[in-house]
Backbone and ligand atoms as CSV (ligand in chain L), in Angstrom:
chain,resi,resn,atom,element,x,y,z
A,1,MET,N,N,38.494,-12.269,0.924
A,1,MET,CA,C,37.348,-11.688,0.239
A,1,MET,C,C,37.188,-12.353,-1.160
A,2,ALA,N,N,36.022,-12.301,-1.658
A,2,ALA,CA,C,35.780,-12.965,-2.937
A,2,ALA,C,C,34.697,-12.205,-3.718
A,3,VAL,N,N,34.837,-12.214,-5.045
A,3,VAL,CA,C,33.826,-11.746,-5.898
A,3,VAL,C,C,32.748,-12.861,-6.026
A,4,LEU,N,N,31.494,-12.474,-5.863
A,4,LEU,CA,C,30.422,-13.465,-5.904
A,4,LEU,C,C,29.655,-13.392,-7.225
A,5,PRO,N,N,29.115,-14.512,-7.735
A,5,PRO,CA,C,28.275,-14.426,-8.888
A,5,PRO,C,C,27.013,-13.617,-8.606
A,6,ILE,N,N,26.600,-12.834,-9.597
A,6,ILE,CA,C,25.373,-12.024,-9.416
A,6,ILE,C,C,24.202,-12.663,-10.122
A,7,ARG,N,N,23.152,-12.910,-9.370
A,7,ARG,CA,C,21.939,-13.568,-9.899
A,7,ARG,C,C,21.243,-12.693,-10.954
A,8,ILE,N,N,20.730,-13.378,-11.972
A,8,ILE,CA,C,20.032,-12.689,-13.063
A,8,ILE,C,C,18.523,-12.855,-12.900
A,9,THR,N,N,17.746,-11.843,-13.301
A,9,THR,CA,C,16.312,-11.874,-13.180
A,9,THR,C,C,15.690,-13.238,-13.614
A,10,GLY,N,N,14.803,-13.706,-12.777
A,10,GLY,CA,C,14.230,-15.025,-13.001
A,10,GLY,C,C,14.630,-15.933,-11.837
A,11,ASP,N,N,15.788,-15.591,-11.202
A,11,ASP,CA,C,16.278,-16.388,-10.090
A,11,ASP,C,C,15.348,-16.172,-8.867
A,12,ASP,N,N,15.017,-17.239,-8.161
A,12,ASP,CA,C,14.046,-17.135,-7.073
A,12,ASP,C,C,14.435,-16.122,-6.041
A,13,ALA,N,N,15.738,-16.020,-5.701
A,13,ALA,CA,C,16.153,-15.110,-4.632
A,13,ALA,C,C,15.776,-13.656,-4.957
A,14,LEU,N,N,15.714,-13.299,-6.269
A,14,LEU,CA,C,15.408,-11.947,-6.656
A,14,LEU,C,C,13.933,-11.599,-6.583
A,15,HIS,N,N,13.100,-12.599,-6.438
A,15,HIS,CA,C,11.656,-12.387,-6.507
A,15,HIS,C,C,10.956,-12.882,-5.210
A,16,THR,N,N,11.724,-12.906,-4.122
A,16,THR,CA,C,11.272,-13.348,-2.848
A,16,THR,C,C,11.483,-12.263,-1.807
A,17,VAL,N,N,10.578,-12.142,-0.872
A,17,VAL,CA,C,10.763,-11.143,0.220
A,17,VAL,C,C,11.861,-11.712,1.115
A,18,ALA,N,N,12.925,-10.895,1.360
A,18,ALA,CA,C,14.062,-11.392,2.145
A,18,ALA,C,C,13.745,-11.334,3.630
A,19,GLU,N,N,14.474,-12.125,4.408
A,19,GLU,CA,C,14.293,-12.257,5.839
A,19,GLU,C,C,15.210,-11.285,6.598
A,20,PRO,N,N,14.791,-10.742,7.779
A,20,PRO,CA,C,15.685,-9.920,8.521
A,20,PRO,C,C,16.972,-10.590,8.912
A,21,VAL,N,N,18.036,-9.838,9.002
A,21,VAL,CA,C,19.306,-10.379,9.569
A,21,VAL,C,C,19.153,-10.464,11.081
A,22,GLU,N,N,19.442,-11.598,11.626
A,22,GLU,CA,C,19.295,-11.808,13.080
A,22,GLU,C,C,20.630,-12.053,13.749
A,23,THR,N,N,21.622,-12.632,12.973
A,23,THR,CA,C,22.920,-12.930,13.557
A,23,THR,C,C,23.970,-12.039,13.009
A,24,PHE,N,N,24.604,-11.297,13.926
A,24,PHE,CA,C,25.694,-10.429,13.542
A,24,PHE,C,C,27.000,-11.050,13.907
A,25,ASP,N,N,27.525,-11.811,13.002
A,25,ASP,CA,C,28.744,-12.619,13.310
A,25,ASP,C,C,29.817,-12.420,12.205
A,26,ALA,N,N,30.881,-13.234,12.323
A,26,ALA,CA,C,31.974,-13.118,11.366
A,26,ALA,C,C,31.517,-13.443,9.928
A,27,GLU,N,N,30.580,-14.393,9.855
A,27,GLU,CA,C,30.004,-14.764,8.565
A,27,GLU,C,C,29.347,-13.611,7.839
A,28,LEU,N,N,28.611,-12.835,8.612
A,28,LEU,CA,C,27.940,-11.651,8.080
A,28,LEU,C,C,28.979,-10.609,7.597
A,29,LYS,N,N,30.053,-10.455,8.384
A,29,LYS,CA,C,31.109,-9.491,7.980
A,29,LYS,C,C,31.784,-9.951,6.710
A,30,THR,N,N,31.974,-11.257,6.574
A,30,THR,CA,C,32.571,-11.772,5.338
A,30,THR,C,C,31.641,-11.500,4.161
A,31,LEU,N,N,30.379,-11.778,4.348
A,31,LEU,CA,C,29.366,-11.513,3.289
A,31,LEU,C,C,29.423,-10.049,2.862
A,32,VAL,N,N,29.439,-9.169,3.818
A,32,VAL,CA,C,29.457,-7.703,3.525
A,32,VAL,C,C,30.721,-7.370,2.712
A,33,ALA,N,N,31.874,-7.899,3.200
A,33,ALA,CA,C,33.135,-7.617,2.508
A,33,ALA,C,C,33.069,-8.164,1.054
A,34,ASP,N,N,32.515,-9.347,0.891
A,34,ASP,CA,C,32.408,-9.917,-0.437
A,34,ASP,C,C,31.424,-9.134,-1.304
A,35,MET,N,N,30.353,-8.600,-0.718
A,35,MET,CA,C,29.439,-7.799,-1.484
A,35,MET,C,C,30.039,-6.474,-1.995
A,36,PHE,N,N,30.898,-5.871,-1.116
A,36,PHE,CA,C,31.628,-4.678,-1.550
A,36,PHE,C,C,32.555,-4.990,-2.710
A,37,GLU,N,N,33.249,-6.125,-2.593
A,37,GLU,CA,C,34.204,-6.512,-3.684
A,37,GLU,C,C,33.438,-6.808,-4.939
A,38,THR,N,N,32.321,-7.449,-4.861
A,38,THR,CA,C,31.527,-7.808,-6.022
A,38,THR,C,C,30.957,-6.564,-6.636
A,39,MET,N,N,30.475,-5.595,-5.839
A,39,MET,CA,C,29.924,-4.350,-6.358
A,39,MET,C,C,31.007,-3.546,-7.072
A,40,ALA,N,N,32.242,-3.567,-6.548
A,40,ALA,CA,C,33.331,-2.820,-7.199
A,40,ALA,C,C,33.721,-3.481,-8.483
A,41,ALA,N,N,33.728,-4.784,-8.558
A,41,ALA,CA,C,34.103,-5.548,-9.720
A,41,ALA,C,C,33.062,-5.418,-10.867
A,42,ALA,N,N,31.815,-5.230,-10.502
A,42,ALA,CA,C,30.720,-5.290,-11.457
A,42,ALA,C,C,30.866,-4.267,-12.638
A,43,PRO,N,N,31.098,-2.977,-12.479
A,43,PRO,CA,C,30.955,-2.216,-11.265
A,43,PRO,C,C,29.527,-1.696,-11.115
A,44,GLY,N,N,29.152,-1.426,-9.825
A,44,GLY,CA,C,27.826,-0.884,-9.579
A,44,GLY,C,C,27.878,0.066,-8.366
A,45,VAL,N,N,26.782,0.780,-8.149
A,45,VAL,CA,C,26.683,1.701,-7.017
A,45,VAL,C,C,25.919,1.131,-5.842
A,46,GLY,N,N,25.352,-0.038,-6.051
A,46,GLY,CA,C,24.586,-0.657,-4.987
A,46,GLY,C,C,24.447,-2.174,-5.251
A,47,LEU,N,N,24.323,-2.932,-4.167
A,47,LEU,CA,C,24.161,-4.385,-4.356
A,47,LEU,C,C,23.457,-4.900,-3.141
A,48,ALA,N,N,22.386,-5.688,-3.378
A,48,ALA,CA,C,21.572,-6.198,-2.301
A,48,ALA,C,C,21.830,-7.692,-2.094
A,49,GLY,N,N,21.630,-8.213,-0.893
A,49,GLY,CA,C,21.811,-9.608,-0.585
A,49,GLY,C,C,21.190,-10.548,-1.584
A,50,PRO,N,N,19.910,-10.370,-1.913
A,50,PRO,CA,C,19.271,-11.320,-2.837
A,50,PRO,C,C,20.013,-11.463,-4.191
A,51,GLN,N,N,20.723,-10.329,-4.569
A,51,GLN,CA,C,21.438,-10.411,-5.876
A,51,GLN,C,C,22.605,-11.381,-5.872
A,52,VAL,N,N,23.069,-11.723,-4.671
A,52,VAL,CA,C,24.143,-12.738,-4.559
A,52,VAL,C,C,23.593,-14.001,-3.939
A,53,GLY,N,N,22.257,-14.109,-4.025
A,53,GLY,CA,C,21.630,-15.369,-3.595
A,53,GLY,C,C,21.443,-15.465,-2.087
A,54,VAL,N,N,21.578,-14.351,-1.358
A,54,VAL,CA,C,21.386,-14.363,0.092
A,54,VAL,C,C,20.085,-13.642,0.400
A,55,SER,N,N,19.066,-14.375,0.759
A,55,SER,CA,C,17.739,-13.743,0.934
A,55,SER,C,C,17.636,-13.156,2.332
A,56,LYS,N,N,18.466,-12.138,2.572
A,56,LYS,CA,C,18.464,-11.418,3.839
A,56,LYS,C,C,18.363,-9.927,3.566
A,57,ARG,N,N,17.897,-9.232,4.575
A,57,ARG,CA,C,17.586,-7.746,4.359
A,57,ARG,C,C,18.879,-6.953,4.618
A,58,LEU,N,N,19.739,-6.908,3.606
A,58,LEU,CA,C,20.884,-6.030,3.676
A,58,LEU,C,C,21.289,-5.626,2.297
A,59,PHE,N,N,21.862,-4.397,2.161
A,59,PHE,CA,C,22.506,-3.940,0.938
A,59,PHE,C,C,23.707,-3.103,1.215
A,60,VAL,N,N,24.604,-2.995,0.213
A,60,VAL,CA,C,25.751,-2.124,0.288
A,60,VAL,C,C,25.624,-1.088,-0.771
A,61,TYR,N,N,26.255,0.074,-0.597
A,61,TYR,CA,C,26.214,1.161,-1.633
A,61,TYR,C,C,27.512,1.855,-1.604
A,62,ASN,N,N,27.847,2.416,-2.744
A,62,ASN,CA,C,29.109,3.156,-2.957
A,62,ASN,C,C,28.951,4.075,-4.092
A,63,TRP,N,N,28.719,5.346,-3.762
A,63,TRP,CA,C,28.379,6.311,-4.794
A,63,TRP,C,C,28.970,7.701,-4.455
A,64,THR,N,N,29.583,8.339,-5.441
A,64,THR,CA,C,30.150,9.676,-5.259
A,64,THR,C,C,29.177,10.663,-5.889
A,65,ASP,N,N,28.724,11.615,-5.141
A,65,ASP,CA,C,27.739,12.615,-5.689
A,65,ASP,C,C,28.425,13.715,-6.464
A,66,GLU,N,N,27.621,14.625,-6.970
A,66,GLU,CA,C,28.103,15.705,-7.845
A,66,GLU,C,C,29.115,16.626,-7.167
A,67,THR,N,N,29.034,16.686,-5.830
A,67,THR,CA,C,29.970,17.556,-5.105
A,67,THR,C,C,31.260,16.796,-4.675
A,68,GLY,N,N,31.341,15.519,-5.064
A,68,GLY,CA,C,32.534,14.743,-4.748
A,68,GLY,C,C,32.460,14.017,-3.419
A,69,THR,N,N,31.309,14.119,-2.742
A,69,THR,CA,C,31.123,13.397,-1.481
A,69,THR,C,C,30.877,11.876,-1.711
A,70,LEU,N,N,31.632,11.085,-1.036
A,70,LEU,CA,C,31.465,9.626,-1.187
A,70,LEU,C,C,30.465,9.108,-0.159
A,71,TRP,N,N,29.469,8.416,-0.690
A,71,TRP,CA,C,28.422,7.761,0.147
A,71,TRP,C,C,28.683,6.269,0.049
A,72,ARG,N,N,29.128,5.691,1.129
A,72,ARG,CA,C,29.539,4.304,1.085
A,72,ARG,C,C,29.117,3.680,2.397
A,73,GLY,N,N,28.420,2.568,2.363
A,73,GLY,CA,C,28.004,1.941,3.602
A,73,GLY,C,C,27.250,0.664,3.415
A,74,THR,N,N,26.841,0.095,4.549
A,74,THR,CA,C,26.120,-1.167,4.630
A,74,THR,C,C,24.828,-0.900,5.366
A,75,ALA,N,N,23.687,-1.176,4.785
A,75,ALA,CA,C,22.428,-1.041,5.443
A,75,ALA,C,C,21.800,-2.414,5.707
A,76,ILE,N,N,21.663,-2.692,6.992
A,76,ILE,CA,C,21.112,-3.970,7.415
A,76,ILE,C,C,19.774,-3.741,8.076
A,77,ASN,N,N,18.787,-4.614,7.787
A,77,ASN,CA,C,17.404,-4.429,8.260
A,77,ASN,C,C,16.917,-2.954,8.134
A,78,PRO,N,N,17.044,-2.397,6.888
A,78,PRO,CA,C,16.733,-0.978,6.747
A,78,PRO,C,C,15.245,-0.678,6.745
A,79,GLU,N,N,14.951,0.583,7.089
A,79,GLU,CA,C,13.626,1.143,6.850
A,79,GLU,C,C,13.771,2.365,6.009
A,80,LEU,N,N,12.752,2.660,5.222
A,80,LEU,CA,C,12.865,3.761,4.259
A,80,LEU,C,C,11.616,4.576,4.254
A,81,TRP,N,N,11.784,5.891,4.481
A,81,TRP,CA,C,10.625,6.809,4.342
A,81,TRP,C,C,10.842,7.659,3.100
A,82,LEU,N,N,9.777,7.848,2.329
A,82,LEU,CA,C,9.913,8.506,1.015
A,82,LEU,C,C,9.001,9.723,0.886
A,83,SER,N,N,9.480,10.699,0.109
A,83,SER,CA,C,8.607,11.781,-0.309
A,83,SER,C,C,7.685,11.255,-1.430
A,84,PRO,N,N,6.657,11.898,-1.800
A,84,PRO,CA,C,5.763,11.370,-2.852
A,84,PRO,C,C,6.508,11.137,-4.162
A,85,THR,N,N,6.175,10.103,-4.868
A,85,THR,CA,C,6.806,9.834,-6.211
A,85,THR,C,C,6.139,10.743,-7.235
A,86,PRO,N,N,6.963,11.437,-8.053
A,86,PRO,CA,C,6.413,12.274,-9.079
A,86,PRO,C,C,5.549,11.513,-10.086
A,87,VAL,N,N,4.608,12.222,-10.685
A,87,VAL,CA,C,3.727,11.564,-11.678
A,87,VAL,C,C,4.172,12.059,-13.081
A,88,GLY,N,N,3.609,11.441,-14.090
A,88,GLY,CA,C,3.898,11.816,-15.481
A,88,GLY,C,C,5.023,10.978,-16.080
A,89,GLU,N,N,5.399,11.349,-17.288
A,89,GLU,CA,C,6.399,10.579,-18.012
A,89,GLU,C,C,7.802,10.729,-17.404
A,90,PRO,N,N,8.498,9.629,-17.102
A,90,PRO,CA,C,9.852,9.782,-16.645
A,90,PRO,C,C,10.764,10.227,-17.802
A,91,ASP,N,N,11.868,10.857,-17.455
A,91,ASP,CA,C,12.769,11.396,-18.456
A,91,ASP,C,C,13.851,10.284,-18.816
A,92,GLU,N,N,14.014,10.106,-20.129
A,92,GLU,CA,C,14.888,8.947,-20.524
A,92,GLU,C,C,16.342,9.212,-20.147
A,93,ASP,N,N,16.757,10.464,-20.026
A,93,ASP,CA,C,18.117,10.730,-19.595
A,93,ASP,C,C,18.273,10.801,-18.078
A,94,ASP,N,N,17.357,11.606,-17.444
A,94,ASP,CA,C,17.563,11.822,-15.998
A,94,ASP,C,C,17.017,10.694,-15.107
A,95,ASP,N,N,16.076,9.954,-15.607
A,95,ASP,CA,C,15.432,8.955,-14.729
A,95,ASP,C,C,15.766,7.477,-15.087
A,96,SER,N,N,16.736,7.293,-15.975
A,96,SER,CA,C,17.010,5.923,-16.344
A,96,SER,C,C,17.880,5.199,-15.357
A,97,GLU,N,N,17.491,4.010,-15.057
A,97,GLU,CA,C,18.044,3.230,-13.964
A,97,GLU,C,C,18.536,1.863,-14.575
A,98,GLY,N,N,19.511,1.312,-13.987
A,98,GLY,CA,C,19.972,-0.012,-14.374
A,98,GLY,C,C,20.002,-0.925,-13.184
A,99,CYS,N,N,20.295,-2.205,-13.384
A,99,CYS,CA,C,20.386,-3.170,-12.316
A,99,CYS,C,C,21.386,-4.243,-12.692
A,100,LEU,N,N,22.236,-4.625,-11.781
A,100,LEU,CA,C,23.231,-5.658,-12.042
A,100,LEU,C,C,22.575,-7.026,-12.289
A,101,SER,N,N,21.315,-7.137,-11.899
A,101,SER,CA,C,20.592,-8.421,-12.111
A,101,SER,C,C,19.866,-8.452,-13.504
A,102,ILE,N,N,19.942,-7.285,-14.195
A,102,ILE,CA,C,19.402,-7.234,-15.563
A,102,ILE,C,C,20.522,-6.482,-16.347
A,103,PRO,N,N,21.703,-7.152,-16.470
A,103,PRO,CA,C,22.880,-6.435,-16.881
A,103,PRO,C,C,22.775,-5.860,-18.277
A,104,GLY,N,N,23.306,-4.628,-18.405
A,104,GLY,CA,C,23.400,-4.006,-19.707
A,104,GLY,C,C,22.213,-3.200,-20.139
A,105,GLU,N,N,21.145,-3.244,-19.354
A,105,GLU,CA,C,19.870,-2.588,-19.778
A,105,GLU,C,C,19.647,-1.350,-18.877
A,106,ARG,N,N,18.981,-0.362,-19.458
A,106,ARG,CA,C,18.546,0.856,-18.669
A,106,ARG,C,C,17.196,1.279,-19.102
A,107,TYR,N,N,16.326,1.615,-18.141
A,107,TYR,CA,C,15.014,2.096,-18.460
A,107,TYR,C,C,14.611,3.179,-17.447
A,108,PRO,N,N,13.825,4.156,-17.896
A,108,PRO,CA,C,13.435,5.233,-16.969
A,108,PRO,C,C,12.219,4.946,-16.099
A,109,LEU,N,N,12.305,5.420,-14.881
A,109,LEU,CA,C,11.121,5.368,-14.026
A,109,LEU,C,C,11.278,6.459,-12.974
A,110,HIS,N,N,10.104,6.998,-12.510
A,110,HIS,CA,C,10.166,7.977,-11.428
A,110,HIS,C,C,10.460,7.313,-10.102
A,111,ARG,N,N,11.214,8.023,-9.304
A,111,ARG,CA,C,11.450,7.619,-7.914
A,111,ARG,C,C,11.189,8.853,-7.048
A,112,ALA,N,N,10.943,8.645,-5.775
A,112,ALA,CA,C,10.831,9.741,-4.807
A,112,ALA,C,C,12.108,10.555,-4.837
A,113,GLN,N,N,12.036,11.860,-4.776
A,113,GLN,CA,C,13.222,12.711,-4.760
A,113,GLN,C,C,13.970,12.616,-3.430
A,114,ARG,N,N,13.227,12.335,-2.391
A,114,ARG,CA,C,13.876,12.323,-1.023
A,114,ARG,C,C,13.566,10.965,-0.371
A,115,ALA,N,N,14.568,10.463,0.388
A,115,ALA,CA,C,14.363,9.260,1.113
A,115,ALA,C,C,15.137,9.370,2.419
A,116,ARG,N,N,14.500,8.905,3.495
A,116,ARG,CA,C,15.264,8.779,4.779
A,116,ARG,C,C,15.459,7.334,5.087
A,117,LEU,N,N,16.723,6.959,5.203
A,117,LEU,CA,C,17.100,5.562,5.476
A,117,LEU,C,C,17.526,5.456,6.879
A,118,THR,N,N,16.949,4.436,7.619
A,118,THR,CA,C,17.497,4.125,8.888
A,118,THR,C,C,17.850,2.624,8.799
A,119,ALA,N,N,18.967,2.246,9.443
A,119,ALA,CA,C,19.415,0.907,9.355
A,119,ALA,C,C,20.494,0.664,10.454
A,120,VAL,N,N,21.046,-0.506,10.527
A,120,VAL,CA,C,22.251,-0.734,11.306
A,120,VAL,C,C,23.299,-1.208,10.331
A,121,ASP,N,N,24.585,-1.037,10.721
A,121,ASP,CA,C,25.683,-1.561,9.946
A,121,ASP,C,C,26.066,-2.966,10.412
A,122,GLU,N,N,27.151,-3.509,9.875
A,122,GLU,CA,C,27.518,-4.893,10.206
A,122,GLU,C,C,27.938,-5.076,11.671
A,123,ASN,N,N,28.194,-3.915,12.374
A,123,ASN,CA,C,28.549,-3.957,13.797
A,123,ASN,C,C,27.296,-3.647,14.656
A,124,GLN,N,N,26.149,-3.633,14.008
A,124,GLN,CA,C,24.885,-3.355,14.634
A,124,GLN,C,C,24.748,-1.925,15.132
A,125,LYS,N,N,25.559,-1.056,14.580
A,125,LYS,CA,C,25.516,0.381,14.930
A,125,LYS,C,C,24.422,1.039,14.085
A,126,PRO,N,N,23.407,1.660,14.789
A,126,PRO,CA,C,22.386,2.330,13.991
A,126,PRO,C,C,22.836,3.611,13.251
A,127,PHE,N,N,22.243,3.898,12.132
A,127,PHE,CA,C,22.555,5.154,11.434
A,127,PHE,C,C,21.329,5.606,10.672
A,128,GLU,N,N,21.353,6.840,10.292
A,128,GLU,CA,C,20.254,7.433,9.551
A,128,GLU,C,C,20.815,8.391,8.490
A,129,ILE,N,N,20.315,8.306,7.274
A,129,ILE,CA,C,20.762,9.220,6.198
A,129,ILE,C,C,19.511,9.758,5.511
A,130,THR,N,N,19.499,11.085,5.330
A,130,THR,CA,C,18.475,11.718,4.506
A,130,THR,C,C,19.113,11.969,3.193
A,131,ALA,N,N,18.545,11.301,2.153
A,131,ALA,CA,C,19.129,11.392,0.807
A,131,ALA,C,C,18.266,12.124,-0.158
A,132,ASP,N,N,18.892,12.786,-1.135
A,132,ASP,CA,C,18.214,13.474,-2.176
A,132,ASP,C,C,18.624,12.937,-3.525
A,133,GLY,N,N,17.779,13.028,-4.561
A,133,GLY,CA,C,18.213,12.700,-5.920
A,133,GLY,C,C,18.696,11.332,-6.109
A,134,TRP,N,N,19.895,11.185,-6.688
A,134,TRP,CA,C,20.353,9.891,-7.121
A,134,TRP,C,C,20.635,8.944,-5.892
A,135,LEU,N,N,21.108,9.465,-4.812
A,135,LEU,CA,C,21.338,8.630,-3.633
A,135,LEU,C,C,19.975,8.114,-3.121
A,136,ALA,N,N,18.939,8.965,-3.150
A,136,ALA,CA,C,17.585,8.540,-2.715
A,136,ALA,C,C,17.140,7.410,-3.689
A,137,ARG,N,N,17.485,7.555,-4.961
A,137,ARG,CA,C,17.148,6.531,-5.964
A,137,ARG,C,C,17.799,5.198,-5.657
A,138,ILE,N,N,19.118,5.282,-5.349
A,138,ILE,CA,C,19.861,4.059,-5.065
A,138,ILE,C,C,19.208,3.354,-3.880
A,139,PHE,N,N,18.872,4.101,-2.823
A,139,PHE,CA,C,18.272,3.477,-1.627
A,139,PHE,C,C,16.932,2.825,-1.980
A,140,GLN,N,N,16.145,3.468,-2.808
A,140,GLN,CA,C,14.839,2.879,-3.176
A,140,GLN,C,C,15.020,1.632,-4.013
A,141,HIS,N,N,15.994,1.656,-4.955
A,141,HIS,CA,C,16.272,0.496,-5.773
A,141,HIS,C,C,16.705,-0.720,-4.941
A,142,GLU,N,N,17.655,-0.421,-4.025
A,142,GLU,CA,C,18.222,-1.491,-3.227
A,142,GLU,C,C,17.175,-2.061,-2.209
A,143,TYR,N,N,16.423,-1.138,-1.633
A,143,TYR,CA,C,15.391,-1.520,-0.691
A,143,TYR,C,C,14.392,-2.436,-1.398
A,144,ASP,N,N,14.000,-2.063,-2.603
A,144,ASP,CA,C,13.070,-2.868,-3.382
A,144,ASP,C,C,13.573,-4.338,-3.513
A,145,HIS,N,N,14.856,-4.460,-3.717
A,145,HIS,CA,C,15.438,-5.831,-3.846
A,145,HIS,C,C,15.070,-6.694,-2.617
A,146,LEU,N,N,15.021,-6.066,-1.439
A,146,LEU,CA,C,14.772,-6.852,-0.246
A,146,LEU,C,C,13.305,-7.258,-0.144
A,147,ASP,N,N,12.441,-6.624,-0.937
A,147,ASP,CA,C,11.032,-7.058,-1.000
A,147,ASP,C,C,10.753,-7.862,-2.263
A,148,GLY,N,N,11.832,-8.285,-2.934
A,148,GLY,CA,C,11.670,-9.119,-4.123
A,148,GLY,C,C,11.199,-8.340,-5.355
A,149,ILE,N,N,11.416,-7.036,-5.372
A,149,ILE,CA,C,10.961,-6.184,-6.466
A,149,ILE,C,C,12.127,-5.679,-7.280
A,150,LEU,N,N,12.110,-5.885,-8.603
A,150,LEU,CA,C,13.107,-5.295,-9.447
A,150,LEU,C,C,12.567,-4.021,-10.070
A,151,TYR,N,N,13.455,-3.102,-10.459
A,151,TYR,CA,C,12.997,-1.836,-10.986
A,151,TYR,C,C,12.101,-2.032,-12.228
A,152,VAL,N,N,12.356,-3.085,-12.987
A,152,VAL,CA,C,11.545,-3.325,-14.177
A,152,VAL,C,C,10.108,-3.713,-13.842
A,153,ASP,N,N,9.882,-4.135,-12.565
A,153,ASP,CA,C,8.522,-4.417,-12.130
A,153,ASP,C,C,7.736,-3.103,-11.993
A,154,ARG,N,N,8.431,-1.977,-11.989
A,154,ARG,CA,C,7.781,-0.704,-11.768
A,154,ARG,C,C,7.723,0.187,-13.029
A,155,LEU,N,N,8.062,-0.378,-14.136
A,155,LEU,CA,C,8.092,0.405,-15.405
A,155,LEU,C,C,6.672,0.675,-15.958
A,156,ASP,N,N,6.599,1.818,-16.669
A,156,ASP,CA,C,5.371,2.116,-17.417
A,156,ASP,C,C,5.192,1.055,-18.509
A,157,SER,N,N,3.956,0.867,-18.961
A,157,SER,CA,C,3.665,-0.247,-19.896
A,157,SER,C,C,4.509,-0.252,-21.149
A,158,ALA,N,N,4.815,0.918,-21.721
A,158,ALA,CA,C,5.574,0.931,-22.982
A,158,ALA,C,C,6.957,0.239,-22.757
A,159,TYR,N,N,7.599,0.609,-21.651
A,159,TYR,CA,C,8.932,0.047,-21.370
A,159,TYR,C,C,8.819,-1.404,-20.897
A,160,ASP,N,N,7.721,-1.646,-20.213
A,160,ASP,CA,C,7.474,-2.998,-19.703
A,160,ASP,C,C,7.533,-4.002,-20.833
A,161,LYS,N,N,6.903,-3.716,-21.981
A,161,LYS,CA,C,6.888,-4.603,-23.121
A,161,LYS,C,C,8.305,-4.766,-23.651
A,162,SER,N,N,9.024,-3.663,-23.739
A,162,SER,CA,C,10.369,-3.694,-24.277
A,162,SER,C,C,11.306,-4.570,-23.445
A,163,ILE,N,N,11.278,-4.418,-22.102
A,163,ILE,CA,C,12.158,-5.172,-21.302
A,163,ILE,C,C,11.777,-6.666,-21.288
A,164,ALA,N,N,10.483,-6.934,-21.348
A,164,ALA,CA,C,10.014,-8.329,-21.392
A,164,ALA,C,C,10.624,-9.019,-22.655
A,165,LYS,N,N,10.655,-8.261,-23.767
A,165,LYS,CA,C,11.246,-8.823,-24.972
A,165,LYS,C,C,12.752,-9.091,-24.805
A,166,VAL,N,N,13.470,-8.124,-24.204
A,166,VAL,CA,C,14.889,-8.258,-23.989
A,166,VAL,C,C,15.154,-9.556,-23.097
A,167,ILE,N,N,14.376,-9.657,-22.074
A,167,ILE,CA,C,14.554,-10.768,-21.118
A,167,ILE,C,C,14.324,-12.103,-21.818
A,168,ARG,N,N,13.324,-12.151,-22.668
A,168,ARG,CA,C,12.987,-13.326,-23.429
A,168,ARG,C,C,14.142,-13.677,-24.407
A,169,LYS,N,N,14.599,-12.649,-25.129
A,169,LYS,CA,C,15.614,-12.815,-26.146
A,169,LYS,C,C,16.946,-13.304,-25.535
A,170,LYS,N,N,17.289,-12.823,-24.336
A,170,LYS,CA,C,18.531,-13.212,-23.710
A,170,LYS,C,C,18.417,-14.551,-22.958
A,171,GLY,N,N,17.199,-15.081,-22.945
A,171,GLY,CA,C,17.048,-16.363,-22.263
A,171,GLY,C,C,17.036,-16.220,-20.739
A,172,TRP,N,N,16.785,-14.986,-20.325
A,172,TRP,CA,C,16.684,-14.745,-18.830
A,172,TRP,C,C,15.252,-15.032,-18.395
A,173,GLY,N,N,14.975,-14.708,-17.113
A,173,GLY,CA,C,13.591,-14.870,-16.592
A,173,GLY,C,C,13.315,-16.303,-16.142
A,174,VAL,N,N,14.338,-17.096,-16.060
A,174,VAL,CA,C,14.219,-18.445,-15.514
A,174,VAL,C,C,15.216,-18.571,-14.367
A,175,PRO,N,N,14.950,-19.457,-13.403
A,175,PRO,CA,C,15.816,-19.603,-12.245
A,175,PRO,C,C,17.196,-20.093,-12.568
A,176,GLY,N,N,18.144,-19.811,-11.725
A,176,GLY,CA,C,19.480,-20.426,-11.750
A,176,GLY,C,C,20.486,-19.756,-12.583
A,177,GLN,N,N,20.221,-18.508,-13.116
A,177,GLN,CA,C,21.226,-17.864,-13.943
A,177,GLN,C,C,21.983,-16.789,-13.177
A,178,SER,N,N,23.256,-16.647,-13.492
A,178,SER,CA,C,24.080,-15.652,-12.822
A,178,SER,C,C,25.203,-15.251,-13.802
A,179,TRP,N,N,25.854,-14.142,-13.445
A,179,TRP,CA,C,27.069,-13.759,-14.217
A,179,TRP,C,C,28.131,-13.394,-13.203
A,180,MET,N,N,29.411,-13.467,-13.668
A,180,MET,CA,C,30.564,-13.294,-12.820
A,180,MET,C,C,31.254,-11.978,-13.140
A,181,PRO,N,N,31.198,-10.937,-12.278
A,181,PRO,CA,C,31.939,-9.738,-12.576
A,181,PRO,C,C,33.391,-9.971,-12.815
A,182,GLY,N,N,33.971,-9.346,-13.830
A,182,GLY,CA,C,35.337,-9.466,-14.107
A,182,GLY,C,C,35.623,-10.619,-15.040
A,183,GLU,N,N,34.669,-11.534,-15.220
A,183,GLU,CA,C,34.936,-12.675,-16.111
A,183,GLU,C,C,34.009,-12.654,-17.355
A,184,ASP,N,N,32.698,-12.379,-17.093
A,184,ASP,CA,C,31.765,-12.457,-18.213
A,184,ASP,C,C,31.688,-11.126,-18.941
A,185,ASP,N,N,31.699,-11.134,-20.238
A,185,ASP,CA,C,31.496,-9.972,-21.017
A,185,ASP,C,C,30.027,-9.800,-21.359
A,186,LEU,N,N,29.415,-8.849,-20.698
A,186,LEU,CA,C,27.961,-8.727,-20.796
A,186,LEU,C,C,27.500,-8.064,-22.071
A,187,GLU,N,N,28.402,-7.389,-22.750
A,187,GLU,CA,C,27.950,-6.709,-23.963
A,187,GLU,C,C,27.941,-7.653,-25.119
A,188,ALA,N,N,28.483,-8.841,-24.953
A,188,ALA,CA,C,28.567,-9.839,-26.024
A,188,ALA,C,C,27.159,-10.411,-26.333
L,1,ZN,ZN,ZN,19.290,-3.916,-8.788
């Protein structure tokens, strides 16, 4: 297993619609194992293929909810059904989201409260999860990655200007940049 470099916003893989996974082989299992290791090292609660430069429709997630239940799995070729997205101002505390491809930043946006995920795992076993709250948010965030959408693409205009400034200042927003979990100090 290996920790993989995580692509930073501006990289082509993050802004491209990913292709379905068609081959379920040892290579796919290695990729999934590496993605779990990379997500743990980051650390993060979700990681999508495009974030490690693999433009395929898969993501991994690892999140413990308020009741202590661990939600951990691999979603390949997922589909997502959502409840309506709330309208109005998002809450800076409750609705703030981050992304390993825009490291160190958090901005608020509304997401659907409920999501139903159907997918297969790395053994092609189908599964379905009905998620609420933060888990539903994780699924929406990771699913977006497979369509080449980052959460900052969905921000209200006030935040949109702010993140654009951050991206410019950090020299992101251009292809070919990545960071290495466990090695790079992102707060620097
Ligand atoms: Zn992300």
